[in-house]
Structures are given as C-alpha cells and as structure tokens.
C-alpha positions in Angstrom: 15.3 44.5 231.4 12.8 47.3 230.8 14.2 50.4 229.0 12.3 53.7 229.3 11.2 55.3 226.1 12.6 58.7 225.5 10.3 61.3 227.1 8.5 58.7 229.2 7.2 59.4 232.7 9.9 57.3 234.3 12.6 59.1 232.3 11.2 62.5 233.2 11.1 61.6 236.9 14.7 60.3 236.8 15.7 63.7 235.2 13.9 65.6 238.0 15.6 63.5 240.7 18.9 64.4 239.1 17.9 68.0 239.0 17.2 68.1 242.7 20.3 66.2 243.7 22.4 68.5 241.5 21.0 71.5 243.2 21.7 70.1 246.7 25.2 69.1 245.6 26.0 72.6 244.4 24.1 74.8 246.9 24.1 72.7 250.1 21.0 72.3 252.3 17.8 73.8 250.8 14.2 73.8 251.9 11.6 72.2 249.6 10.3 75.7 248.8 13.8 76.8 247.7 14.2 73.6 245.7 10.9 74.3 243.9 11.9 77.9 243.1 15.4 76.9 241.9 14.4 73.9 239.9 11.2 75.3 238.3 9.3 72.2 239.4 6.0 72.4 241.2 6.0 72.1 245.0 3.9 68.9 244.7 6.5 67.3 242.4 9.4 68.4 244.7 7.6 67.0 247.7 7.0 63.6 246.0 10.5 63.3 244.7 12.0 64.4 248.0 10.0 61.7 249.8 11.3 59.1 247.4 14.9 60.2 247.8 14.6 60.2 251.6 13.2 56.7 251.6 16.0 55.5 249.2 18.7 56.9 251.4 19.9 59.7 249.1 18.7 62.6 251.3 18.4 63.4 255.0 16.7 66.1 257.0 18.9 69.0 258.0 18.2 71.7 260.6 20.7 74.6 260.5 20.9 77.8 262.5 18.3 80.2 261.3 17.5 78.0 258.3 14.6 75.9 259.6 14.2 72.4 258.4 15.9 71.7 255.0 17.0 68.8 253.0 20.6 67.8 252.3 22.4 65.0 250.5 23.0 62.0 252.7 26.4 61.9 254.3 26.6 58.2 253.2 26.3 59.3 249.5 30.0 60.1 249.2 32.7 62.7 249.7 34.5 65.2 247.6 38.3 65.7 247.7 40.0 69.1 247.1 43.7 69.6 246.4 45.4 73.0 246.1 49.0 73.5 245.1 50.3 76.9 246.1 53.6 78.6 245.7 55.2 76.8 248.6 52.6 74.3 249.9 50.0 71.7 249.1 46.7 71.6 250.9 44.1 68.8 250.9 40.5 68.9 252.2 37.7 66.3 252.3 34.0 67.3 252.5 30.8 65.4 252.5 28.1 66.2 249.9 26.3 68.3 252.5 29.2 70.8 252.2 30.6 70.0 255.6 34.5 69.9 255.7 35.4 66.6 257.4 39.2 67.0 257.4 41.9 69.3 256.1 45.7 69.4 256.2 48.6 71.2 254.5 52.3 70.3 253.9 55.2 72.6 252.8 56.5 72.0 249.3 59.5 73.7 247.5 58.5 76.0 244.7 60.9 74.2 242.4 59.4 70.7 243.1 58.8 68.4 240.1 55.2 67.6 239.2 55.7 63.9 240.1 57.0 64.8 243.5 53.9 67.1 244.2 51.6 64.4 242.9 53.1 61.7 245.1 52.8 63.9 248.2 49.2 65.0 247.5 48.1 61.5 246.9 49.6 60.3 250.2 47.9 63.2 252.0 44.5 62.2 250.4 44.9 58.6 251.5 45.8 59.7 255.0 42.8 62.0 255.4 40.4 59.4 254.0 41.7 56.9 256.6 41.4 59.6 259.3 37.7 60.2 258.6 37.1 56.4 258.0 35.9 56.8 254.4 36.9 54.1 251.9 38.3 55.4 248.6 35.3 54.0 246.6 33.1 56.6 248.4 35.0 59.5 246.7 32.8 61.0 244.0 35.6 63.1 242.5 38.8 65.1 243.1 39.2 68.8 242.4 42.7 70.2 242.0 44.0 73.7 241.7 47.3 75.0 240.3 48.6 78.6 240.1 48.7 79.0 236.3 46.7 78.8 233.1 45.4 75.4 231.9 45.0 74.7 228.2 41.6 73.3 227.5 42.7 71.4 224.3 45.6 69.5 225.9 45.1 69.7 229.6 48.6 71.1 230.0 49.8 73.8 232.4 50.7 77.0 230.5 54.1 78.8 230.3 53.1 81.6 232.8 52.5 79.2 235.7 54.6 80.1 238.8 55.4 76.5 239.5 58.1 75.7 236.9 57.9 71.9 237.6 54.3 71.8 236.3 54.7 73.7 233.0 53.7 71.6 230.0 52.6 68.7 232.3 49.1 67.3 232.4 48.1 67.4 236.1 44.7 65.7 235.7 46.4 62.6 234.2 49.1 62.5 236.8 46.8 62.8 239.8 44.3 60.4 238.3 47.0 57.8 237.8 48.2 58.3 241.4 44.7 58.0 243.0 42.7 56.0 240.4 39.9 58.5 240.8 38.3 61.0 238.5 40.2 64.4 238.7 39.1 67.9 237.6 41.9 70.5 237.4 41.3 74.2 237.5 43.3 77.4 237.8 43.6 78.4 241.5 42.0 81.8 241.0 39.0 80.3 239.4 38.7 78.0 242.5 39.0 81.0 244.8 36.1 82.6 243.0 34.0 79.4 243.2 34.7 79.0 247.0 33.8 82.6 247.8 30.5 82.2 245.9 29.6 78.9 247.7 31.0 79.7 251.2 32.2 83.3 251.4 31.9 86.9 250.3 30.2 86.2 247.0 27.2 84.2 248.2 24.1 85.0 246.3 26.1 86.5 243.4 26.0 85.2 239.8 28.8 87.4 238.3 32.0 87.7 240.3 35.6 88.6 239.6 38.0 87.1 242.1 41.5 88.7 242.1 44.2 86.6 243.8 47.3 88.6 244.8 50.2 86.6 246.3 53.4 85.5 244.7 51.7 86.2 241.4 48.5 87.9 240.3 45.5 86.1 238.7 41.8 86.5 238.3 39.0 83.9 238.5 35.9 84.8 236.5 32.4 83.5 237.4 29.8 84.7 234.8 26.2 83.7 235.0 27.0 81.2 237.8 29.7 79.5 235.7 33.5 79.6 235.7 34.5 81.4 232.5 37.8 79.9 231.1 37.9 81.4 227.6 38.4 79.5 224.3 41.8 78.3 225.2 41.3 78.0 228.9 43.5 80.9 229.9 41.0 83.6 230.7 41.7 85.6 233.8 45.5 86.2 233.3 45.1 89.7 234.8 48.6 89.6 236.1 49.9 90.1 232.6 47.8 93.2 231.8 50.2 95.9 230.7 50.3 98.7 233.2 53.4 100.5 231.8 54.9 99.7 228.4 58.2 101.1 229.5 58.2 99.2 232.9 60.4 96.4 234.1 60.5 93.1 232.2 58.1 90.5 233.5 58.8 86.8 233.7 56.4 86.3 230.7 58.8 88.4 228.5 56.7 91.5 228.3 57.3 94.8 230.0 55.3 96.5 232.7 52.8 93.7 233.5 50.6 94.2 236.6 52.4 91.3 238.3 55.7 93.3 238.2 54.0 95.9 240.4 51.6 93.9 242.5 53.1 90.4 242.7 55.3 89.6 245.7 58.7 90.2 244.1 57.7 93.5 242.6 56.2 94.8 245.8 59.1 93.6 248.0 62.0 94.7 245.9 61.9 98.4 246.7 61.7 97.6 250.4 64.5 95.1 250.4 67.0 97.8 249.4 66.6 99.6 252.7 66.1 96.6 255.1 68.4 93.9 256.4 67.5 90.2 256.3 64.8 88.4 254.4 61.5 90.1 253.8 58.1 88.4 253.1 54.7 89.5 252.1 53.4 88.5 255.6 56.1 90.6 257.2 55.3 93.7 255.1 51.6 93.3 255.9 52.5 93.2 259.6 54.7 96.3 259.3 51.9 98.1 257.5 49.5 97.3 260.3 52.0 98.8 262.7 52.0 102.1 260.7 55.3 101.6 258.9 55.2 104.2 256.2 57.3 102.3 253.7 55.3 99.1 253.9 52.0 101.1 253.6 53.3 102.9 250.6 54.4 99.7 248.8 51.0 98.0 249.4 49.1 101.2 248.4 51.1 101.4 245.1 50.2 97.7 244.5 46.6 98.6 245.1 46.7 101.4 242.6 48.2 99.1 239.9 45.5 96.5 240.7 42.8 99.2 240.5 43.9 100.2 236.9 43.5 96.6 235.8 40.3 96.0 237.7 38.7 99.1 236.3 39.2 97.7 232.8 37.8 94.3 233.9 34.7 96.1 235.4 34.2 98.0 232.2 34.4 94.8 230.2 32.4 92.4 232.3 30.3 94.5 234.7 30.5 92.1 237.6 28.3 92.3 240.7 31.3 92.2 243.0 35.1 92.1 242.9 36.6 90.0 245.6 40.3 90.2 246.5 42.0 87.1 247.9 45.5 85.7 248.3 48.0 86.6 250.9 48.1 90.3 250.1 44.4 90.6 250.7 45.2 90.4 254.4 46.4 94.0 254.2 42.7 95.0 254.1 41.9 98.7 253.3 45.6 99.6 253.0 45.4 97.7 249.7 41.7 98.0 248.9 41.1 101.7 249.3 43.7 102.6 246.6 42.1 100.0 244.4 38.6 101.5 245.0 39.8 105.0 244.3 41.5 104.0 241.1 38.3 102.1 239.9 36.2 105.2 240.7 38.6 107.4 238.6 39.2 105.0 235.7 36.0 103.0 235.2 33.0 104.1 233.2 30.1 105.5 235.3 28.1 102.3 235.5 31.1 100.4 236.8 32.5 102.9 239.3 30.5 101.7 242.2 31.3 98.0 241.8 31.8 96.7 245.3 35.4 95.6 246.0 35.9 93.6 249.2 38.4 91.2 250.7 37.6 87.5 250.5 36.6 85.8 253.8 38.1 82.4 253.3 41.8 83.3 253.5 44.4 80.7 252.7 41.6 78.0 252.5 39.8 79.6 249.6 41.5 77.6 246.8 41.2 74.1 248.4 37.6 74.8 249.3 37.1 75.9 245.7 38.5 72.5 244.6 35.9 70.8 246.7 33.2 73.0 245.3 34.3 72.2 241.8 33.5 68.5 242.5 30.2 69.4 244.2 29.1 71.7 241.4 30.6 70.2 238.2 31.4 66.6 238.7 29.7 64.3 236.2 29.3 61.7 238.9 26.8 63.2 241.4 27.0 60.7 244.2 28.4 57.3 245.1 25.9 54.6 245.9 24.5 55.4 249.4 25.0 52.9 252.2 21.4 52.0 253.1 20.5 50.9 256.6 19.5 47.2 256.8 
C-alpha cells in the first residue's frame, strides 16, 4: 500500500477534490467558473478535477432554468435525511446531494410526548420514506434533526427552556442514532430555519442572517460569516427570554416580562380569549386579522412591537445583512412586520435602522429543510460510495 507523503501532489489533489465536492454539497449545482471563484482554485485545476469526478461517478451535468450548464453531485452518491420536531408534529424529509427533495411527510405528535416516543415515530417515518424512494439505508450520508429548545454543546442535552418537556435533559443525538444506526446531528430549530432560508429561501446570497422564529415560543437562529453561531454553551439565540418589561408577567423560564410572554402563542392569545367563545389558535387569529378583525390585528401588532424591541438590540449587536421572520406567526405578514420595522427604526442605532426585515418563504417546511441542509453543509461524511455503471 502506498501512503502519500504530507504535502505531496496526490494529497493536494485529494484535498482539492474534497473542496469541490464540499462546495457542491453545501451550495447545490454550480458552474465550473463559480467553483473556481468559490474555491480559489484556478479554472484549469477545476476543469481537470471536475473531469476526474465525472468519470469516477461522483458528479453529473446539471441544466437548470436560467443557470446554464452546471455540475452537481451525482444522485447515486447518497441522500440526506432531515427530521424536525415541532410543538405538535414531527416532519421528515429526504433529499439527494443535488439539493432535490425526494420525499417528505409529517405526523401529529402530542406536545407532552416522551423523547422515546418521538424517536420511535421519527425513525419509523424515515424508514418508510427511504422505502418509498427506493433508497437503502446505507446510502444515507447523515441525519439532521431539529428541536425547539437550546442544546448544550458540552453534554448534548436539551436545555430547561425547551417547549417540549419530554426532551428536557435528554440527549437527542444519542437516542436517534441508536434508533437508526446512522450518524445524527442535532440543532436548535431556529438555527435550522436560518440555514434553510440561506440555502433555499429569503436569505440566499447572505453571509450574516438573524432568523426569528415566532410560534408557540420565540427563538432566533444566528448565521454569522456563513456559519451557525451557537455560543460557548450552545444556547445562543434565546431571544424569547430577552427582558421586555421587568414588571411584566412571569415567564415559564422563571423571569418576568420575557419577549415570549408578549409574542409567543400563549401571550398573544390570552387577551383575545377573554372576549371570545371556544378554542382560539394562532392560525385562527391570523385569519381574523386578514379579515380586518381589529382585536386580532392589535394583538399581532403588539407582538410585532415587542419583537421589534428585541430585534433592534440584536441588530445593534450583530449588524446582520437581513432579519428573516419565520414560524407560524410570520404568516400574518405586514400586520406583524410593519410594527417590527417601525420599532427597529426608532430603537436601533443609525447604521442598523435600515436592516431589511422580511418574512421567510419556506413556511412550515423551513426547519426540516434546514435539517437536510445541516447534513449537506456540515456532515463530516461527504458522500456515500457512488453506484458506478458497469
């Protein structure tokens, strides 16, 4: 067996091959000119390596609308699996390494479910989808998984402020890896929403994005210099527990006046429930606001102003290119976003006042697509062995 010397030509070429495949895995189809610019390699080197990878079955030609001829990872090189646990559901998606979603499904799940119950259901859904698209499990390059709560980097445990009580202090990566016998990466769901919007949605082309997810709870995903920022302990982005009013109502975290008390589902719905009969949901309130119901519009606008106060501080601190609002409440559109924008213009420093604030475009799929993107961008295992034609 011949072993390459460190720094040898063969080792350098292998590193360059890995650099190009990593770019295609994270960015999707790219032209050779784009690959040269993004990798820093010469066009001649890119052309030579691309020819090798095409001949070896790693790449294939791709012709997309308006994109001309490009290169993409071969669909035989493997698939990525994404799993998203929401407040009352679990969603699973499978995509090939060319960023094409092959299959997707969702199932209801009680908010008080145990971690073992959720793991068992998600694993069964993954196996069912793999069978549906006729992909054996050994073609899976990795599994990305999202949960609505902070994740401690040192232990892999879900933190106390998670909105799924059955997962608190559990280690989700270990549980899912045992259920599927596959490598699993776990991330906060807001971080995954940010990643998805950068890869597929409203943040394409941006390097610094703050993604604010507003639904049952409130959280923020931070992408800085193209990378998810998790903080030292892994709990960065807990914007829902910014103090908006020190004398405000007690939050589930134990503090008073947190943003989530004013902009999360329970805080937004409570004033409206006092004057209406029957159950009331965020979706119903959004529909009422679209029908010019004054109470619903006021409740959403108040949530927008509370969000704007917190987002103004985030813009002062991080100076993002864009703030993207996702989660169920984002469907309220400008009824929510205009009060946010007004508050940021009043409260942020001059250089941050014009930070664009827009709704995400991926809707309820954002987090599961972000889980797929996590595998495509950050998995240590780039591809499975391609199935070469004989």
